[in-house]
N, C-alpha and C positions, 0 to 999 in steps of 0.2 A: 526481899521485896521488890525492893527496887526494881533491880533489872528486868525483872518482870513488864514492871510496871512503864516500864522506856522501852517492850515489846509492845506493849498494845499500846502505850502512842505512837509511835513509830509505826503501826501495822493497821492504825485509823486516818496514816498523811500515804498511805502504800504508794498512792497514784502520782502523789510528786514526783518521791522520790522513782516508781518507773517513766512518767515525764522530763524527768533531769538525764535517764539513757543511762539509770544503776540498779544496782543493789545492792544487798541488806543479805551478807550474814556475820547471825549472829554466834557466840560464844560463852558456851557453859559447860563451867568447874564444875555443874551438880550433879549427881550420880544420873543417870539417863527418869525415871523416876518424876524430879524430882525438876529436871529442866523443862520433860515432855508438858507438864500440864501447858507453858505457854499456847507452844505447839498443840497440843490439845482441847484447850478450851476455848482459846480466844481465837483462833484458825489465822492464825501466821503462811503469813503467803513465801514468805522467804525463809530459807534451809535454817537449820538450831543446830550446829556442830555439839554436842558433848565429846567435853572433852575433859573430863571425872581426874588425870590422873598427871595434869597441865601441863600436858608437852607444848601447847603453842601456845598459851600466853605463855610463860613462862620464857618463851625465843623471842617474842616482842617485850620482854624486859615490867610484863605486869604484872608480875605470884612473887605473892612474901615478900614484895617490899618492905612492910612496919612489921615484920618477922611474924605473920597469925595465918599465916597456911593458904591463905587469899587471896584468889583474884584485882586489884584494883582495881575498881572501876573506869573499864574506857572506853575509847568513841575512835577508825584509827577509819579515812578517806589514804584508799587505796587507790592509783589511776589504773590507766589500762595496764601499761608499762610496771608493773606490780611494785609500785613505788608509794610510799605515808606520801599522802605531802599535806596531811597534819593532821594531828591528835590532840586527844580532851584530858586527858590522867587527873583522877576523880579525889582528890580528899577528903571521902569517905563515902561510905556504902552506898551516901542517900544522894550524891553530887554528878549531875549528869546531866550533858552539852542538853537544851531547849531543843526541840527539831527544829527548829529556824535558822538554826548556828550550824545545823548540819545541813542543810538547802543551799545556804551558803556558798560555808566552804566547797561543796557540789556545786553551781551554779559561776563556783571564782575559778576548776578546772575547764569548765566547758569553755569557761568564754580563753579563756590562756592556752592558747597553742604550744604545743609538747617539741619538741624539738628532736 
């Protein structure tokens, strides 16, 4: 439920993300039916990767960290070269970063030239 709320909030402020020349890619370990709710009912303008086998979340080290078989709520800001420039790892299912914090990280990437 908290994941869906975060996706809805990101959608509500998607114009800010777009103005920062950034993109959102959400990853859900729910099955297609469960994760599809947010896309279909909320009209998300960004893609949602359905990862029920947790292949991608395992690669980012956020799966089964509490031995519960679930993905840890996590947000990654990745630059155009594919490097993780910032991450937020939630401590519980309801622990998500505020959009303002994500936008701040995106603005920092834009203002700092990469070498």
